[in-house]
RODO-2510 file (C-alpha; in nm, 4 decimals, decimal comma):
residues 259
     n   res          X          Y          Z
     1     x     0,0000     0,0000     0,0000
     2     x     0,1120     0,3549    -0,0646
     3     x     0,1463     0,6049     0,2186
     4     x    -0,1668     0,7820     0,0972
     5     x    -0,3600     0,4533     0,1038
     6     x    -0,2332     0,3757     0,4527
     7     x    -0,3407     0,7182     0,5782
     8     x    -0,6852     0,6730     0,4275
     9     x    -0,7186     0,3266     0,5807
    10     x    -0,6042     0,4536     0,9207
    11     x    -0,8748     0,7191     0,9103
    12     x    -1,1326     0,4497     0,8348
    13     x    -1,0024     0,2640     1,1415
    14     x    -1,0423     0,5806     1,3465
    15     x    -1,3983     0,6244     1,2227
    16     x    -1,4763     0,2705     1,3344
    17     x    -1,3367     0,3493     1,6793
    18     x    -1,5526     0,6589     1,7185
    19     x    -1,8658     0,4923     1,5843
    20     x    -1,8291     0,1811     1,8006
    21     x    -1,7512     0,3575     2,1274
    22     x    -2,0339     0,6036     2,0624
    23     x    -2,2747     0,3142     2,0022
    24     x    -2,1518     0,1438     2,3197
    25     x    -2,1553     0,4656     2,5259
    26     x    -1,8379     0,3248     2,6828
    27     x    -1,4919     0,2027     2,5934
    28     x    -1,1439     0,3488     2,5556
    29     x    -1,1292     0,5799     2,2514
    30     x    -0,8085     0,7655     2,3421
    31     x    -0,5700     0,4720     2,3557
    32     x    -0,7386     0,3211     2,0498
    33     x    -0,7000     0,6362     1,8418
    34     x    -0,3372     0,6825     1,9434
    35     x    -0,2548     0,3360     1,8062
    36     x    -0,4594     0,3569     1,4839
    37     x    -0,1632     0,4132     1,2527
    38     x     0,0397     0,1304     1,4052
    39     x    -0,2621    -0,1032     1,3890
    40     x    -0,3084    -0,0114     1,0241
    41     x     0,0519    -0,0728     0,9240
    42     x     0,0598    -0,4018     1,1121
    43     x    -0,2515    -0,5504     0,9538
    44     x    -0,2218    -0,4064     0,6034
    45     x     0,1540    -0,4358     0,5507
    46     x     0,3586    -0,6075     0,8196
    47     x     0,1728    -0,9109     0,9471
    48     x     0,1526    -1,2357     0,7529
    49     x    -0,2177    -1,3027     0,8207
    50     x    -0,5144    -1,4121     0,6110
    51     x    -0,8737    -1,3202     0,7081
    52     x    -0,9911    -1,6287     0,5180
    53     x    -0,7649    -1,8544     0,7259
    54     x    -0,7220    -1,6814     1,0642
    55     x    -0,5882    -1,9953     1,2353
    56     x    -0,3110    -2,0706     0,9856
    57     x    -0,0367    -2,2262     1,1987
    58     x     0,2295    -2,0357     1,0040
    59     x     0,0690    -1,6926     1,0466
    60     x     0,2406    -1,4140     1,2364
    61     x     0,1040    -1,3644     1,5874
    62     x    -0,0219    -1,0415     1,7415
    63     x    -0,1091    -0,9848     2,1064
    64     x    -0,2834    -0,6681     2,2223
    65     x    -0,1288    -0,6393     2,5669
    66     x    -0,3204    -0,3213     2,6481
    67     x    -0,6455    -0,5063     2,5928
    68     x    -0,8683    -0,2160     2,6895
    69     x    -0,8025    -0,0524     2,3514
    70     x    -1,0074    -0,3282     2,1908
    71     x    -1,2112    -0,0723     1,9909
    72     x    -0,9005     0,0074     1,7874
    73     x    -0,8163    -0,3604     1,7457
    74     x    -1,1698    -0,4525     1,6401
    75     x    -1,1956    -0,1644     1,3943
    76     x    -0,8693    -0,2739     1,2306
    77     x    -0,9737    -0,6388     1,2100
    78     x    -1,3069    -0,5395     1,0563
    79     x    -1,1366    -0,3098     0,8051
    80     x    -0,9039    -0,5978     0,7107
    81     x    -1,2020    -0,8298     0,6546
    82     x    -1,1961    -1,0628     0,9540
    83     x    -1,5620    -0,9843     1,0320
    84     x    -1,8319    -0,7396     0,9106
    85     x    -1,7734    -0,3709     0,9834
    86     x    -2,1372    -0,3269     1,0875
    87     x    -2,0712    -0,5561     1,3849
    88     x    -1,8586    -0,2778     1,5371
    89     x    -2,1821    -0,1080     1,6419
    90     x    -2,2512    -0,3983     1,8787
    91     x    -1,9395    -0,3206     2,0860
    92     x    -1,9963    -0,4059     2,4540
    93     x    -2,3641    -0,4836     2,3942
    94     x    -2,5201    -0,7818     2,5704
    95     x    -2,4803    -1,0890     2,3516
    96     x    -2,2177    -0,9365     2,1221
    97     x    -1,8945    -1,1214     2,0538
    98     x    -1,7175    -0,7837     2,0577
    99     x    -1,6854    -0,7199     2,4285
   100     x    -1,4662    -0,4719     2,6168
   101     x    -1,1565    -0,6908     2,5915
   102     x    -1,0453    -0,9292     2,3137
   103     x    -1,1647    -1,2913     2,3338
   104     x    -0,9629    -1,5390     2,1273
   105     x    -1,2399    -1,7983     2,1478
   106     x    -1,5024    -1,5784     1,9836
   107     x    -1,3341    -1,3189     1,7611
   108     x    -1,1745    -1,4150     1,4278
   109     x    -0,8154    -1,2919     1,4061
   110     x    -0,7537    -1,2593     1,7800
   111     x    -0,4561    -1,4714     1,8878
   112     x    -0,4758    -1,4097     2,2638
   113     x    -0,7402    -1,2934     2,5080
   114     x    -0,6125    -0,9945     2,7009
   115     x    -0,7121    -0,7197     2,9376
   116     x    -0,5293    -0,7944     3,2610
   117     x    -0,2502    -0,5434     3,2186
   118     x     0,1011    -0,6792     3,1797
   119     x     0,0027    -1,0308     3,0801
   120     x    -0,0118    -0,9804     2,7047
   121     x     0,3601    -0,9293     2,6570
   122     x     0,4240    -1,2452     2,8590
   123     x     0,1982    -1,4425     2,6253
   124     x     0,3763    -1,2900     2,3251
   125     x     0,7144    -1,3892     2,4657
   126     x     0,5835    -1,7439     2,5015
   127     x     0,4692    -1,7463     2,1394
   128     x     0,8065    -1,6207     2,0195
   129     x     0,9864    -1,8842     2,2252
   130     x     0,7558    -2,1554     2,0870
   131     x     0,8468    -2,0529     1,7312
   132     x     1,2142    -2,0864     1,8152
   133     x     1,1711    -2,4265     1,9773
   134     x     0,9624    -2,5547     1,6856
   135     x     1,1889    -2,4022     1,4184
   136     x     0,8973    -2,1988     1,2831
   137     x     0,9444    -1,8780     1,0843
   138     x     0,6465    -1,6817     1,2135
   139     x     0,7079    -1,3602     1,4034
   140     x     0,5284    -1,2291     1,7109
   141     x     0,4229    -0,8711     1,7738
   142     x     0,2707    -0,7157     2,0834
   143     x     0,1356    -0,3682     2,1516
   144     x     0,1435    -0,2344     2,5034
   145     x     0,1251     0,0854     2,6995
   146     x     0,0978    -0,0514     3,0521
   147     x     0,4708    -0,0375     3,1254
   148     x     0,4137     0,0519     3,4909
   149     x     0,3272    -0,3170     3,5423
   150     x     0,6098    -0,5238     3,6893
   151     x     0,5209    -0,8278     3,4809
   152     x     0,6155    -0,6339     3,1676
   153     x     0,9751    -0,6141     3,2826
   154     x     0,9886    -0,9798     3,3884
   155     x     0,8808    -1,0706     3,0342
   156     x     1,1323    -0,8270     2,8839
   157     x     1,4113    -0,9772     3,0948
   158     x     1,3267    -1,3261     2,9693
   159     x     1,2941    -1,2178     2,6046
   160     x     1,6297    -1,0434     2,6120
   161     x     1,8075    -1,3279     2,7841
   162     x     1,6692    -1,5795     2,5315
   163     x     1,7609    -1,3522     2,2389
   164     x     1,4117    -1,3687     2,0888
   165     x     1,4820    -1,1747     1,7717
   166     x     1,1464    -1,2905     1,6294
   167     x     0,9650    -1,0707     1,8842
   168     x     0,8649    -0,7055     1,8371
   169     x     0,7383    -0,5141     2,1395
   170     x     0,5569    -0,1926     2,0458
   171     x     0,5129     0,0659     2,3205
   172     x     0,2357     0,3172     2,2535
   173     x     0,3740     0,6073     2,4521
   174     x     0,0669     0,8301     2,4316
   175     x     0,1523     0,9965     2,7623
   176     x    -0,1827     0,9436     2,9347
   177     x    -0,3599     0,7051     3,1703
   178     x    -0,6941     0,7322     3,3488
   179     x    -0,5466     0,9112     3,6507
   180     x    -0,3577     1,1700     3,4451
   181     x    -0,0299     1,2205     3,2565
   182     x     0,1932     0,9177     3,3111
   183     x     0,4938     1,1248     3,4145
   184     x     0,2871     1,2709     3,6994
   185     x     0,1211     0,9461     3,8108
   186     x     0,4223     0,7112     3,8056
   187     x     0,6863     0,8015     3,5505
   188     x     0,8278     0,5124     3,3438
   189     x     1,0904     0,7294     3,1751
   190     x     1,3383     0,6728     3,0213
   191     x     1,1540     0,3959     2,8402
   192     x     1,4078     0,3138     2,5704
   193     x     1,6971     0,2861     2,8142
   194     x     1,5029     0,0381     3,0240
   195     x     1,4459    -0,1941     2,7287
   196     x     1,8081    -0,1575     2,6226
   197     x     1,9100    -0,2724     2,9690
   198     x     1,7230    -0,5964     2,8984
   199     x     1,9157    -0,6550     2,5722
   200     x     1,6544    -0,5084     2,3364
   201     x     1,7189    -0,3349     2,0076
   202     x     1,5349    -0,0053     2,0655
   203     x     1,3915     0,2115     1,7885
   204     x     1,2171     0,5353     1,8865
   205     x     0,9862     0,6836     1,6239
   206     x     0,6927     0,9104     1,5535
   207     x     0,4214     0,6470     1,5574
   208     x     0,2048     0,8443     1,3152
   209     x     0,4676     0,8672     1,0415
   210     x     0,4283     0,5653     0,8134
   211     x     0,7797     0,5981     0,6726
   212     x     0,9240     0,5799     1,0232
   213     x     0,6949     0,2893     1,1130
   214     x     0,8086     0,0995     0,8033
   215     x     1,1755     0,1635     0,8768
   216     x     1,1361     0,0490     1,2380
   217     x     0,9852    -0,2838     1,1347
   218     x     1,2593    -0,3241     0,8730
   219     x     1,5220    -0,2715     1,1422
   220     x     1,3486    -0,5257     1,3637
   221     x     1,3671    -0,7931     1,0946
   222     x     1,7323    -0,7204     1,0256
   223     x     1,8363    -0,7280     1,3918
   224     x     1,9648    -1,0683     1,5020
   225     x     2,0182    -1,1925     1,8551
   226     x     1,7918    -0,9344     2,0211
   227     x     1,4183    -0,8684     2,0421
   228     x     1,3146    -0,5227     1,9229
   229     x     1,1201    -0,2614     2,1169
   230     x     0,9589     0,0064     1,9043
   231     x     0,8750     0,3042     2,1260
   232     x     0,6167     0,5353     1,9744
   233     x     0,6848     0,8995     2,0522
   234     x     0,5034     1,2233     1,9637
   235     x     0,1632     1,1026     2,0866
   236     x    -0,0648     1,3096     1,8655
   237     x    -0,3547     1,2071     1,6485
   238     x    -0,6079     1,3994     1,4466
   239     x    -0,8991     1,2936     1,2301
   240     x    -1,1640     1,4824     1,0366
   241     x    -1,4883     1,3036     1,1150
   242     x    -1,8258     1,4186     0,9831
   243     x    -1,6834     1,7665     0,9291
   244     x    -1,5412     1,8008     1,2796
   245     x    -1,1728     1,7932     1,3722
   246     x    -1,1348     1,6092     1,7007
   247     x    -0,8517     1,8306     1,8221
   248     x    -1,0338     1,8803     2,1510
   249     x    -0,9692     1,5129     2,2341
   250     x    -0,5941     1,5195     2,1722
   251     x    -0,3832     1,4853     2,4879
   252     x    -0,6987     1,5327     2,6964
   253     x    -0,6999     1,2914     2,9889
   254     x    -1,0758     1,3287     3,0260
   255     x    -1,1130     1,1885     2,6742
   256     x    -0,8550     0,9144     2,7155
   257     x    -1,1193     0,6700     2,8327
   258     x    -1,4472     0,8620     2,8322
   259     x    -1,6788     0,8939     2,5326
***
């Protein structure tokens, strides 16, 4: 896909996020919107996945460690063709398969149920290790933001020590959590230096620049003997939706999780 096509697709993903969380009257729009460009590049360029065969044993794996941003995940999967886009409007409704956190048993394309913060990266590390032990070529990707969780760093320690170069850990550093700016609540900075201390290849990028996203994933594939952590910086997002620019939601903690 061209950069223009990726940008257009990412905006469709954003529209799905807004529509679904509005229909649900709940959810986490902020963290979903901040990851829309990364979701788009993953599912339309990077990942070896097939909506017609979502359980292919040789597919790449993806784990959404920050499971509460399921609206962004679901919108991307629907845009990619894993299930009908109209189902997004059933988000969090009674009886819907699209609940507040991903369910691998019910949702096509979901490789791991998640939501308990910190556990997703551990599952991804296990998948990457399994590929190594089974001499499989698939790669594993995980998206997280919950790096205040101790389990994240236990998983990072293990991944680095086992030299899991088939693992890519993406940190969505959008700067916010429910209680406020992360540097005021419990600062995790410097993020990159922490991953480097656990033997990670660290690439810091603007996570809304598709050229930088592409280059980061290229570097990850070329790096041998180390897992890669891609830290997304410059946490800004903007979308024109039904004639309105949602600039009032950017970097607004009250809109990080409210609708």
